[in-house]
C-alpha positions as CSV (number, residue, x, y, z in Angstrom):
1,M,45.9,108.1,34.0
2,D,48.8,107.7,36.6
3,S,52.0,109.0,34.9
4,G,54.2,106.6,36.9
5,V,52.1,103.6,35.9
6,K,52.1,104.8,32.3
7,L,55.9,105.1,32.3
8,I,56.5,101.7,33.7
9,A,54.1,100.2,31.2
10,S,56.0,101.9,28.3
11,R,59.2,100.4,29.6
12,I,57.6,96.9,29.6
13,A,56.4,97.5,26.0
14,E,59.8,98.6,24.8
15,L,61.7,95.8,26.4
16,R,59.2,93.2,25.0
17,A,59.9,94.6,21.5
18,I,63.7,94.5,22.1
19,R,63.5,90.9,23.4
20,G,61.3,89.9,20.4
21,K,58.6,88.5,22.6
22,T,54.9,88.4,21.5
23,V,51.9,89.7,23.4
24,A,50.7,86.1,23.6
25,E,53.9,84.9,25.2
26,M,53.9,87.7,27.8
27,A,50.1,87.2,28.5
28,K,50.7,83.6,29.1
29,A,53.7,84.2,31.4
30,T,51.8,86.8,33.4
31,G,48.5,84.9,33.6
32,L,46.5,87.5,31.8
33,S,44.4,87.3,28.7
34,E,46.0,88.9,25.6
35,E,43.5,91.7,25.8
36,E,44.2,92.3,29.5
37,Y,48.0,92.2,28.9
38,Q,47.7,94.8,26.1
39,R,45.7,97.1,28.4
40,A,48.4,96.6,31.1
41,E,51.2,97.4,28.6
42,A,49.3,100.5,27.6
43,G,49.0,101.7,31.2
44,E,45.3,101.3,31.2
45,L,45.0,98.3,33.6
46,D,46.0,98.4,37.2
47,F,48.6,95.7,37.2
48,S,49.6,93.8,40.3
49,F,53.1,93.7,41.8
50,S,53.1,90.0,40.7
51,F,52.7,91.3,37.2
52,L,55.8,93.5,37.5
53,L,57.9,90.7,39.0
54,T,57.0,88.3,36.2
55,C,57.7,90.9,33.5
56,A,61.1,91.7,34.9
57,R,62.0,88.0,35.0
58,E,60.7,87.4,31.4
59,L,62.4,90.5,30.0
60,G,65.8,89.9,31.7
61,V,66.0,93.0,33.8
62,D,65.9,93.8,37.5
63,I,62.6,95.1,38.7
64,T,64.4,98.3,39.7
65,A,65.0,99.1,36.0
66,L,61.3,98.8,35.3
67,I,60.2,101.0,38.2
68,K,63.1,103.5,38.4
69,G,64.8,103.5,35.0
70,E,68.2,102.6,36.5
71,D,69.9,99.3,37.2
72,A,70.7,98.1,40.6
73,R,74.5,98.3,41.2
74,L,75.5,97.3,44.8
75,K,76.8,93.8,45.5
76,T,77.8,93.7,49.2
77,F,75.2,95.6,51.1
78,S,72.7,98.4,50.7
79,V,71.1,100.7,53.3
80,V,67.7,102.4,53.0
81,R,66.9,105.2,55.4
82,A,63.4,105.6,56.7
83,G,61.0,106.8,54.0
84,E,63.7,106.7,51.3
85,G,62.9,103.4,49.6
86,M,62.1,103.1,45.9
87,R,58.4,103.9,45.7
88,L,55.7,102.6,43.5
89,Q,52.1,103.8,43.9
90,R,49.4,101.9,42.0
91,R,46.1,103.5,41.0
92,R,44.0,101.4,43.3
93,G,46.0,102.8,46.2
94,F,48.5,100.2,47.2
95,K,51.8,101.9,48.0
96,Y,55.1,99.9,47.7
97,E,58.4,101.0,49.0
98,H,61.2,98.8,47.9
99,L,63.8,98.4,50.6
100,A,66.8,97.0,48.6
101,S,66.4,98.4,45.1
102,A,70.1,99.3,44.8
103,F,71.3,95.7,45.5
104,A,72.1,93.8,42.3
105,G,71.3,90.1,41.9
106,R,69.4,89.9,45.2
107,L,67.6,86.7,46.2
108,A,64.6,88.5,47.6
109,E,62.5,91.5,47.0
110,P,61.7,93.3,50.4
111,F,58.9,95.9,50.4
112,F,57.2,98.1,52.9
113,V,53.5,98.0,51.8
114,T,50.7,100.4,52.7
115,V,47.2,99.1,51.9
116,P,44.5,101.8,52.1
117,Y,41.2,101.0,53.8
118,D,38.3,100.8,51.4
119,P,34.8,99.7,52.7
120,E,33.8,98.4,49.3
121,A,37.0,96.3,49.0
122,E,36.4,94.9,52.5
123,K,32.9,93.7,51.4
124,G,33.8,92.4,47.9
125,P,36.0,89.5,46.6
126,I,39.8,89.9,47.0
127,P,41.6,90.5,43.7
128,L,44.1,87.6,43.2
129,S,47.4,87.2,41.4
130,S,50.4,84.9,41.5
131,H,54.1,84.8,40.8
132,V,56.8,82.3,40.9
133,G,58.5,82.0,44.3
134,E,57.6,82.4,47.9
135,E,56.4,85.3,50.0
136,F,56.6,86.3,53.6
137,D,54.3,89.1,55.0
138,Y,54.6,90.6,58.5
139,V,51.9,93.0,59.7
140,L,53.2,96.1,61.3
141,R,50.0,98.1,61.8
142,G,46.3,97.6,61.2
143,T,44.5,94.4,60.1
144,L,45.1,92.5,56.9
145,K,42.7,90.0,55.3
146,V,44.8,87.6,53.2
147,E,43.5,84.9,50.8
148,V,45.9,82.2,49.6
149,A,44.8,79.3,47.4
150,G,41.2,79.6,48.6
151,H,42.1,80.0,52.3
152,V,41.4,83.2,54.1
153,E,43.3,84.5,57.1
154,I,42.9,87.6,59.3
155,L,46.2,89.0,60.4
156,H,46.8,91.7,63.1
157,A,49.9,93.6,64.0
158,G,52.7,91.2,64.9
159,D,51.1,88.3,62.8
160,A,53.0,86.8,59.9
161,I,52.2,84.6,56.9
162,Y,54.6,82.6,54.6
163,Y,53.2,81.0,51.5
164,D,53.8,79.7,48.0
165,S,53.3,82.8,45.9
166,S,52.7,80.7,42.7
167,Q,49.3,80.1,44.3
168,P,46.5,82.7,43.7
169,H,46.8,85.2,46.5
170,G,45.7,88.7,47.5
171,M,45.0,91.0,50.4
172,V,42.9,93.9,51.6
173,A,42.8,96.1,54.7
174,V,39.9,95.5,57.0
175,G,38.8,96.9,60.3
176,G,38.3,100.5,59.3
177,E,41.9,101.7,59.0
178,P,44.9,101.3,56.6
179,C,47.3,98.4,57.0
180,E,51.0,98.4,56.8
181,F,53.1,95.3,56.4
182,L,56.6,94.1,55.4
183,A,56.6,91.8,52.4
184,V,59.6,89.7,51.4
185,I,59.3,87.9,48.1
186,T,61.9,85.2,47.4
187,D,62.8,83.9,43.9
188,A,62.3,80.2,43.7
189,L,63.8,80.2,40.2
190,G,67.1,80.0,41.9
191,R,69.2,83.0,41.5
192,A,71.8,80.9,43.2
193,S,73.4,82.2,46.4
194,S,77.1,81.5,47.1
195,Y,78.2,81.9,50.6
196,G,82.0,82.2,50.6
197,V,84.3,81.6,53.5
198,T,84.7,84.8,55.4
199,E,88.2,86.0,55.2
200,K,90.0,86.5,58.5
201,K,90.2,90.3,59.0
202,E,93.7,91.3,59.6
203,E,94.4,93.6,62.5
204,E,94.3,97.2,61.2
205,A,97.7,98.8,61.1
206,P,98.3,101.9,63.1
207,V,98.3,105.4,61.6
208,V,101.8,106.7,61.1
209,T,102.7,110.3,60.5
210,V,105.4,110.9,57.9
211,R,107.0,114.2,57.2
212,Y,108.4,114.3,53.6
213,S,109.5,117.9,53.7
214,D,108.8,121.2,55.4
215,F,105.7,121.4,53.2
216,V,104.3,117.9,53.2
217,V,103.1,115.8,56.2
218,A,101.2,112.6,55.4
219,K,99.3,110.2,57.6
220,E,99.6,106.6,56.4
221,R,98.2,103.2,57.4
222,G,100.1,100.3,56.0
223,G,101.5,102.5,53.3
224,A,98.1,103.8,52.2
225,L,97.4,107.5,52.5
226,V,94.8,108.4,55.2
227,D,95.2,112.1,55.4
228,I,97.7,114.8,54.2
229,E,98.6,118.3,55.4
230,F,100.7,121.0,53.7
231,P,102.2,123.2,56.5
232,N,103.8,126.4,55.3
233,A,101.8,126.2,52.0
234,D,101.4,130.0,52.1
235,R,105.1,130.5,51.4
236,F,105.6,127.6,49.0
237,N,107.2,128.2,45.6
238,F,108.1,125.0,43.8
239,A,111.1,126.3,41.9
240,F,112.8,127.6,45.1
241,D,111.5,125.2,47.7
242,C,111.8,121.9,45.7
243,L,114.1,122.3,42.7
244,D,116.7,124.5,44.3
245,K,116.7,122.6,47.5
246,I,117.3,119.3,45.9
247,A,119.9,120.9,43.7
248,A,121.7,122.2,46.7
249,E,121.7,118.7,48.4
250,K,122.1,116.4,45.4
251,P,123.2,118.5,42.4
252,D,124.2,115.4,40.4
253,K,120.9,113.6,40.9
254,L,119.1,112.8,37.6
255,A,116.0,115.0,37.1
256,M,115.1,114.3,33.4
257,L,116.2,112.0,30.6
258,H,115.1,113.7,27.4
259,V,115.0,112.0,24.0
260,S,114.4,114.3,21.0
261,A,112.6,113.4,17.8
262,D,115.9,112.4,16.2
263,H,116.6,110.3,19.3
264,T,119.3,112.6,20.6
265,E,119.6,111.9,24.4
266,R,120.1,114.6,27.0
267,R,120.5,114.1,30.7
268,F,119.6,116.9,33.1
269,T,120.5,116.8,36.8
270,F,118.7,118.8,39.4
271,G,121.8,121.0,39.5
272,D,121.5,121.6,35.8
273,M,117.8,122.5,36.0
274,S,118.3,124.9,38.9
275,K,121.0,126.8,37.0
276,L,119.1,126.8,33.7
277,S,115.9,128.0,35.3
278,S,117.7,130.9,37.0
279,K,119.3,131.8,33.6
280,A,115.8,131.7,32.1
281,A,114.4,133.9,34.9
282,N,117.1,136.5,34.5
283,Y,116.6,136.4,30.7
284,F,112.8,136.9,30.9
285,A,113.4,139.8,33.3
286,S,115.7,141.4,30.8
287,L,112.8,141.4,28.3
288,G,110.7,143.4,30.7
289,I,108.6,140.4,31.9
290,K,107.7,140.9,35.6
291,K,105.7,139.3,38.4
292,G,102.0,138.8,37.4
293,D,102.6,139.0,33.6
294,R,101.0,136.3,31.5
295,V,103.5,134.3,29.4
296,M,102.3,131.6,26.9
297,L,104.6,128.6,26.4
298,V,104.1,126.6,23.2
299,L,107.0,124.2,23.3
300,K,105.8,120.7,22.5
301,R,108.0,118.4,24.5
302,H,111.2,120.4,23.9
303,W,113.7,120.3,26.9
304,Q,113.6,124.1,27.0
305,F,110.0,123.9,28.4
306,W,111.3,123.0,31.9
307,P,113.9,125.9,32.3
308,C,111.3,128.3,30.9
309,L,108.5,127.2,33.1
310,L,110.6,127.1,36.3
311,G,112.2,130.4,35.4
312,L,108.8,132.0,35.2
313,H,108.0,130.5,38.6
314,K,111.0,132.2,40.1
315,L,110.2,135.4,38.4
316,G,106.6,135.3,39.5
317,A,105.2,135.6,36.0
318,V,102.1,133.4,35.2
319,A,102.9,130.6,32.8
320,I,100.3,129.5,30.3
321,P,101.2,126.1,28.7
322,A,99.5,125.7,25.3
323,T,99.6,123.0,22.6
324,H,101.4,123.4,19.3
325,L,98.2,122.3,17.5
326,L,96.6,125.8,17.9
327,M,95.5,127.7,14.8
328,K,95.4,131.4,14.2
329,K,91.9,131.8,15.7
330,D,92.9,129.7,18.7
331,F,95.9,131.9,19.4
332,E,93.8,135.1,19.0
333,Y,91.2,133.8,21.5
334,R,93.8,132.8,24.0
335,F,95.8,135.9,23.7
336,M,92.8,138.0,24.3
337,K,91.1,135.9,27.0
338,A,94.2,135.5,29.2
339,G,95.8,138.9,28.5
340,V,99.0,137.3,27.2
341,V,102.0,139.7,27.4
342,A,104.7,137.3,26.0
343,L,104.9,134.3,23.8
344,V,107.6,131.6,23.8
345,C,107.0,129.4,20.8
346,T,108.6,126.5,19.0
347,A,110.0,127.4,15.6
348,E,109.4,123.9,14.3
349,G,106.5,123.2,11.9
350,D,103.7,125.6,11.1
351,T,102.8,126.6,14.7
352,I,104.9,129.8,14.6
353,N,103.2,130.9,11.4
354,E,99.8,130.5,13.0
355,A,100.9,132.4,16.1
356,E,102.5,135.2,14.1
357,A,99.3,135.6,12.0
358,A,97.4,136.1,15.2
359,L,99.7,138.8,16.6
360,A,98.2,141.5,14.3
361,N,94.9,141.2,16.3
362,S,96.6,140.8,19.7
363,P,97.9,144.1,21.0
364,S,98.6,142.7,24.5
365,V,101.5,140.5,23.2
366,R,104.6,142.7,23.3
367,V,107.4,140.0,23.6
368,T,107.9,137.1,21.2
369,V,110.6,134.4,21.7
370,T,111.5,131.4,19.5
371,V,112.9,128.0,20.6
372,N,114.6,125.5,18.4
373,G,115.0,127.9,15.5
374,R,115.1,131.6,14.6
375,R,112.6,134.1,13.1
376,E,113.0,137.7,12.0
377,G,111.6,140.1,14.6
378,W,111.6,137.5,17.4
379,H,114.1,136.9,20.2
380,S,115.9,133.5,20.1
381,F,115.9,131.8,23.5
382,D,118.6,129.3,22.5
383,D,120.9,132.1,21.3
384,E,120.4,134.6,24.1
385,F,119.6,133.0,27.5
386,E,122.9,131.2,28.1
387,S,124.8,134.4,28.6
388,F,122.7,135.3,31.7
389,S,123.6,134.5,35.3
390,D,122.7,131.1,36.7
391,V,121.9,132.7,40.1
392,F,118.4,134.2,40.8
393,E,117.9,135.2,44.4
394,R,114.6,134.8,46.2
395,T,113.3,138.0,47.7
396,P,110.6,138.8,50.3
397,D,108.2,139.7,47.5
398,S,108.8,136.6,45.4
399,A,105.6,134.8,44.3
400,C,104.4,132.1,46.6
401,G,101.3,130.6,48.2
402,D,98.1,132.1,46.9
403,D,99.9,134.1,44.2
404,D,99.0,133.2,40.6
405,L,101.2,130.5,39.2
406,L,99.6,128.9,36.1
407,E,96.8,129.2,33.7
408,F,95.5,126.3,31.6
409,F,92.9,126.5,28.9
410,S,90.3,123.8,29.4
411,S,89.8,121.2,26.7
412,G,86.5,122.8,25.5
413,T,84.4,119.7,25.0
414,T,81.2,121.6,25.3
415,G,82.1,125.2,24.3
416,Y,84.9,127.7,24.2
417,P,87.9,126.8,26.5
418,K,87.9,128.5,29.9
419,V,91.0,129.9,31.6
420,V,91.7,127.8,34.7
421,L,93.8,129.8,37.2
422,H,96.0,128.0,39.7
423,S,98.1,129.3,42.6
424,H,101.6,128.4,43.8
425,K,99.9,125.8,46.1
426,Y,98.9,123.8,43.1
427,P,102.2,121.7,42.8
428,L,101.7,120.5,46.4
429,G,98.5,118.7,45.4
430,H,100.5,116.6,43.0
431,F,102.6,115.0,45.7
432,I,99.7,112.6,46.0
433,T,99.6,112.1,42.3
434,A,103.2,111.0,42.1
435,K,103.7,109.1,45.4
436,Y,100.4,107.4,46.0
437,W,99.1,106.9,42.5
438,H,102.0,106.9,40.0
439,N,104.0,105.1,42.8
440,V,107.2,106.7,41.6
441,R,110.6,105.4,42.9
442,E,113.2,107.6,44.6
443,D,115.7,106.7,41.9
444,G,113.3,105.4,39.2
445,L,112.4,106.8,35.9
446,H,108.8,107.9,35.3
447,F,107.2,108.3,31.9
448,T,103.9,110.2,31.3
449,I,102.9,110.7,27.7
450,S,101.7,114.2,27.3
451,D,102.3,117.3,25.3
452,T,103.5,120.1,27.6
453,G,100.6,122.2,26.4
454,W,98.2,120.3,28.6
455,G,97.7,120.1,32.4
456,K,98.5,116.4,32.3
457,A,102.1,117.2,31.6
458,L,102.4,118.8,35.0
459,W,100.7,115.9,36.6
460,G,103.4,113.5,35.4
461,K,106.4,115.4,34.0
462,L,107.5,117.7,36.9
463,Y,105.9,118.6,40.2
464,G,105.0,115.5,42.1
465,Q,107.8,113.3,40.6
466,W,110.6,115.7,41.6
467,M,109.1,116.3,45.0
468,C,109.4,112.5,45.4
469,G,113.0,112.5,44.1
470,A,112.2,110.6,40.9
471,A,113.4,111.4,37.4
472,V,111.1,111.9,34.5
473,F,111.5,110.5,31.0
474,T,110.4,112.7,28.0
475,Y,110.3,111.7,24.4
476,D,109.8,114.7,22.1
477,F,108.1,112.7,19.3
478,E,106.4,114.4,16.3
479,K,103.6,111.8,15.9
480,F,102.3,109.1,18.2
481,V,103.5,105.8,16.8
482,P,103.1,102.8,19.2
483,S,105.8,100.8,17.6
484,D,108.2,103.7,18.1
485,I,107.5,104.2,21.7
486,L,107.0,100.6,23.0
487,P,110.8,99.6,22.7
488,M,111.7,102.5,25.0
489,F,110.4,100.8,28.1
490,A,113.2,98.3,28.0
491,K,115.9,100.5,26.5
492,Y,115.6,103.2,29.2
493,N,114.6,101.0,32.1
494,I,111.3,102.8,32.6
495,K,109.8,101.9,36.0
496,T,106.4,103.7,36.1
497,F,104.1,104.9,33.3
498,C,101.0,106.9,32.8
499,A,98.9,107.5,29.6
500,P,95.3,108.2,28.6
501,P,93.1,105.2,27.6
502,T,93.3,106.2,23.9
503,M,97.0,105.5,23.9
504,Y,96.6,102.2,25.7
505,R,94.0,101.3,23.1
506,F,96.5,101.8,20.4
507,F,99.1,99.9,22.3
508,I,97.0,96.8,22.7
509,K,96.3,96.8,18.9
510,E,100.0,96.1,18.5
511,D,101.5,92.7,19.1
512,L,102.7,93.4,22.6
513,T,104.4,90.1,22.9
514,K,107.2,91.5,20.7
515,Y,108.2,94.0,23.4
516,D,110.0,93.8,26.7
517,F,108.1,95.2,29.7
518,S,110.3,93.6,32.4
519,S,111.4,97.0,33.8
520,L,107.8,98.3,34.1
521,E,106.6,98.0,37.7
522,Y,103.5,100.2,37.8
523,A,101.1,101.7,35.3
524,T,98.3,104.3,35.6
525,V,95.6,105.7,33.4
526,A,93.6,108.9,33.3
527,G,92.1,111.5,31.0
528,E,89.0,109.4,30.1
529,A,87.2,106.5,31.6
530,L,89.0,103.2,31.2
531,N,87.3,100.4,29.2
532,P,87.6,97.0,30.9
533,E,88.7,95.4,27.6
534,V,91.8,97.7,27.6
535,Y,92.6,96.9,31.2
536,Q,92.5,93.2,30.6
537,K,94.5,93.1,27.4
538,F,97.3,95.3,28.8
539,L,97.4,93.1,32.0
540,E,97.6,89.9,29.9
541,A,100.5,91.4,27.8
542,T,102.6,93.0,30.6
543,G,101.5,91.5,33.9
544,V,100.9,95.1,35.1
545,P,97.4,96.1,36.1
546,L,96.3,99.7,35.2
547,K,95.4,101.9,38.1
548,E,92.7,104.4,37.1
549,G,92.6,107.9,38.4
550,Y,90.3,110.9,37.9
551,G,90.9,114.6,38.0
552,Q,90.4,117.7,35.9
553,T,92.3,120.7,34.6
554,E,90.8,122.4,37.6
555,T,92.1,119.9,40.1
556,T,94.9,117.6,40.9
557,L,94.2,113.8,41.3
558,A,90.8,113.7,42.9
559,V,89.7,110.1,42.8
560,A,92.0,107.1,42.2
561,N,93.0,103.6,42.9
562,L,95.9,104.6,45.2
563,I,98.6,102.4,46.4
564,G,97.7,100.4,49.6
565,T,94.0,100.3,48.6
566,K,92.1,97.3,47.2
567,E,92.0,97.5,43.4
568,K,88.6,97.4,41.6
569,P,89.2,97.2,37.9
570,G,86.8,99.6,36.0
571,S,86.4,101.8,39.1
572,M,87.7,105.4,39.3
573,G,88.8,104.4,42.8
574,L,88.4,106.2,46.1
575,P,88.3,109.9,46.8
576,S,91.7,111.4,47.5
577,P,92.1,112.4,51.2
578,L,93.1,115.9,49.9
579,Y,89.5,116.6,48.7
580,D,86.1,116.6,50.4
581,I,84.3,114.8,47.5
582,D,80.6,114.1,47.3
583,L,77.9,112.9,44.8
584,V,74.9,115.2,44.7
585,D,71.6,115.5,42.8
586,D,70.2,118.5,41.0
587,E,69.3,120.1,44.3
588,G,72.8,119.7,45.8
589,K,71.7,116.9,48.1
590,T,74.0,113.8,48.6
591,V,72.6,110.9,46.7
592,P,72.3,107.4,48.3
593,T,74.9,104.7,47.7
594,G,74.4,103.1,44.3
595,E,72.6,106.1,42.7
596,T,74.1,108.4,40.1
597,G,75.0,111.9,41.1
598,E,77.3,114.7,40.0
599,I,80.9,114.7,41.4
600,V,81.5,117.8,43.5
601,I,84.3,119.0,45.7
602,R,82.9,120.6,48.8
603,I,84.7,123.6,50.3
604,D,81.9,124.5,52.8
605,R,83.2,122.0,55.4
606,K,87.0,122.0,55.2
607,G,87.8,125.0,53.1
608,R,89.7,125.2,49.7
609,P,92.4,122.5,49.5
610,C,95.8,122.8,47.8
611,G,95.5,121.7,44.1
612,L,92.0,123.1,43.5
613,F,91.9,126.0,41.1
614,K,91.3,129.6,42.2
615,E,88.8,130.6,39.5
616,Y,88.0,130.8,35.8
617,Y,90.1,133.9,35.0
618,G,88.0,136.8,33.7
619,D,84.8,134.7,33.5
620,P,82.2,135.5,36.2
621,D,79.4,133.6,34.5
622,A,81.5,130.4,34.4
623,N,82.5,130.9,38.1
624,E,78.9,131.4,39.2
625,N,77.9,128.2,37.4
626,A,80.8,126.1,38.7
627,W,80.8,127.3,42.3
628,R,77.3,126.7,43.7
629,G,76.1,125.7,47.2
630,G,79.6,125.8,48.8
631,M,81.0,123.3,46.3
632,Y,82.8,123.1,43.0
633,H,80.7,121.2,40.4
634,T,82.8,119.1,38.1
635,G,80.0,118.3,35.5
636,D,80.9,114.6,35.7
637,M,78.5,111.9,36.8
638,A,79.3,108.8,38.8
639,W,77.9,106.4,41.4
640,R,79.4,105.2,44.6
641,D,79.4,101.5,45.7
642,E,79.1,100.0,49.2
643,D,82.9,100.3,49.7
644,G,83.0,104.0,48.8
645,Y,84.5,103.4,45.3
646,F,83.4,105.7,42.5
647,W,82.2,104.4,39.1
648,Y,82.2,106.8,36.2
649,V,78.9,107.3,34.2
650,G,79.6,110.2,31.9
651,R,79.4,114.0,31.6
652,C,76.2,115.6,32.9
653,D,75.4,116.7,29.3
654,D,76.1,113.2,28.0
655,I,73.5,111.3,30.0
656,I,70.9,109.9,27.7
657,K,67.2,110.0,28.8
658,S,65.3,107.4,26.9
659,S,61.8,106.2,27.8
660,G,62.3,107.3,31.4
661,Y,65.7,105.5,31.7
662,R,68.8,107.5,32.6
663,I,71.6,105.8,30.5
664,G,75.3,106.6,30.9
665,P,77.2,106.3,27.7
666,F,80.4,104.9,29.2
667,E,79.0,101.5,30.1
668,I,77.7,100.9,26.5
669,E,81.0,102.2,25.0
670,S,82.9,99.7,27.2
671,V,80.8,96.8,25.9
672,I,81.1,97.9,22.2
673,M,84.9,98.2,22.6
674,E,85.0,94.5,23.3
675,L,84.2,93.7,19.7
676,P,87.4,93.0,17.7
677,F,86.5,95.3,14.8
678,V,86.0,98.4,17.0
679,L,88.9,100.9,17.4
680,E,87.0,103.8,19.0
681,C,83.4,104.4,19.9
682,A,81.2,107.3,21.2
683,V,77.7,106.8,22.5
684,T,75.2,109.7,22.4
685,G,71.5,110.4,22.5
686,V,69.5,111.3,19.4
687,P,66.2,113.2,19.8
688,D,63.2,111.0,19.3
689,E,59.5,112.0,19.4
690,I,58.3,108.9,21.2
691,R,61.2,108.0,23.6
692,G,62.7,111.5,24.1
693,Q,66.1,110.2,23.0
694,V,67.4,106.9,21.6
695,V,70.9,105.5,22.0
696,K,73.3,106.0,19.1
697,A,76.8,104.4,18.7
698,T,79.3,106.2,16.4
699,I,82.1,103.7,15.7
700,V,85.5,103.9,14.2
701,P,86.4,100.4,12.9
702,V,89.9,99.0,13.0
703,K,92.1,99.5,9.9
704,G,91.1,97.2,7.1
705,Y,87.6,96.4,8.4
706,V,84.7,97.2,6.1
707,P,81.5,97.6,8.0
708,T,78.2,96.1,6.6
709,E,74.6,96.0,7.7
710,E,75.5,92.8,9.4
711,S,78.0,94.7,11.5
712,V,75.2,96.9,12.8
713,K,73.2,93.9,13.9
714,I,76.3,92.4,15.6
715,V,76.8,95.5,17.6
716,Q,73.2,95.7,18.6
717,E,72.8,92.1,19.6
718,Y,76.1,92.1,21.5
719,V,75.0,95.1,23.6
720,K,71.6,93.5,24.2
721,T,73.3,90.4,25.6
722,H,76.1,92.0,27.6
723,T,74.2,94.8,29.4
724,A,70.6,95.7,30.1
725,P,68.7,95.3,26.8
726,Y,67.1,98.8,26.9
727,K,70.6,100.2,26.5
728,Y,71.3,98.9,23.1
729,P,72.0,101.4,20.3
730,R,69.0,101.7,17.9
731,I,71.3,103.7,15.6
732,V,74.8,102.5,14.7
733,E,77.0,104.7,12.5
734,F,80.5,103.8,11.2
735,V,82.8,106.7,10.6
736,D,86.5,107.3,9.7
737,E,87.1,109.4,12.8
738,L,85.4,110.9,15.8
739,P,85.3,114.7,16.4
740,K,87.8,115.5,19.1
741,T,89.2,118.5,20.9
742,I,92.8,119.4,20.2
743,S,93.7,117.5,23.4
744,G,92.2,114.3,21.9
745,K,89.0,114.1,23.9
746,I,85.8,113.0,22.1
747,R,83.4,115.9,21.4
748,R,80.1,114.1,21.9
749,V,78.4,117.5,21.8
750,E,79.4,117.8,18.2
751,I,78.0,114.4,17.3
752,R,74.7,115.4,19.1
753,Q,74.5,118.7,17.3
754,K,75.0,117.1,13.9
755,D,72.2,114.7,14.6
756,V,69.9,117.6,15.7
757,D,70.8,119.4,12.5
758,K,69.8,116.4,10.4
759,K,66.2,116.5,11.8
């Protein structure tokens, strides 16, 4: 039995069950007896292509989904290279190659068809079938005998036939050789075509080269970034070449407006930060910290984080920002993995207790410093650093370029966190983040919500923003409370804003009409894929569209809806000119437009760009896995549309393989999030003996909502009617909370493991 036919048949059977159609109904629609239909659905009968077309129409899916297990996605154009069409080979020998399978909502089905020569078939009656619509067949090679409604025609190369395909029809190859022909099947049911007025194409603006500093040269067209270069990157040190330079030229220019948890306001100029960072550098040097030493900073959103970090940059020590949510075992692991020499830790809360408990098993840590409080046996940064000189001279051996700058611990969604090592070139990559994505203003105030323990803080609280001359706003809150944060937009005249989708979701659950967003000019979102519902609700409330961006701890902004480019809500955007980004299959080959592939950053063609990490520190296995075939493998899946825009599908490990379909969780999550009683949702695959995996939705309801069995049915039916029916969750579970990393990302791997353990 042909495995491909069997798989297609199983998809038909499953979709029929999902749609609630009977065998009798489908038999009638396809023109088969019930017995014949059941055999076809079991993969025992050689079904015609007409049968597939009818089944797809009756079951509400594109024929691509039946044959390939993925939906068609492209809407403007699709290209199929020679021999690369979607193939279907039936057991009686007909070979079909679909020439537009990636195009969604198409009005015709174009096929390259190969008919084998069979002497017996030439002599016998022609098998007939029918389907709604019309068909055009053009013979390319060989001779084709065609029967339509009782009429028989012999067609040679160059001959064509157009007919009503609702009439019984069929064909065989004659003349002793196979026949090849082009078949175009139109849909007479009227998938309506709308031919809009072609917009007048504006004359393309010239490319302009703009030098922003000795280290940044951008090429722009109409304000949109086309290309970027970083001359002199090999000698770049952000603290000396950006901070100190601005401080020398504009010492009174605002660098940061800081609001503490008790709402105490502090304003720091570039002159202030230059002097404070030099004091910190001299202070750390006095403690025996030197170039190359690893120093962990656990400072929440305290203002001291900035002088400490920049002081380490000047000193040449390697800073390791870490979250205050770490527990004893987390500290032990990080101290050991990174070879931490010194710890600078907040004295607020229980964090310092957990850190101190870990010191007994961490012999590498020889220096401990507190901030915002004192502790016996620890140095006090606040008490000690002010007495040091505010001048720290740059020397010929000062760290720069490829020297180690930062280490981040990855979020650990699938295992133990890895140590991501960045060089002094890393801040340069964030010029794009701030100028072309955050769209910061020279004298504006930018607000990125992030704990300084995460890489996202350095995306939006320092590097790129200061390189562009913008000030940053920091609120050192203890707990995220939307009603506490939302009034600050108007109070502090915040111009640009960035946050992860989770926080936007909490925002839109508030009554946003109560707040003034008139100062807000631009808003961006990253950290997770953005659900369309969140985008629309925020736009309605503020008038500001959300510009999505994508990157990792290992990168700077890699894909984004940058300024000057056409916005596509729901899309990740276009690849940054900084990176050579591709989508590849399991063999490392570029996937066609419209098909899902892994996001990779190629270094085999243009070398390693500024902003891309150096390595996973002390982890050769992780490096070997990530750096393969001359490219960095992100582990994230996406597809690319006709305009080059990327659309997120999910992590490689999160892709659900059910009944031959490859299902990305994000699309389903986005649909479920539209339901008013859903606060958060995670979609995963659950092992199934018959289907391989089935789709499961784990849902956190909004406060006050009590889920029932009816709630499960509502979710299932809503998904069936708002996306392809085979994607609906067969299992729906309501929970109080989703498992997350300490950075707030959903751990789907934990949900999957729990389901495996239940088996």
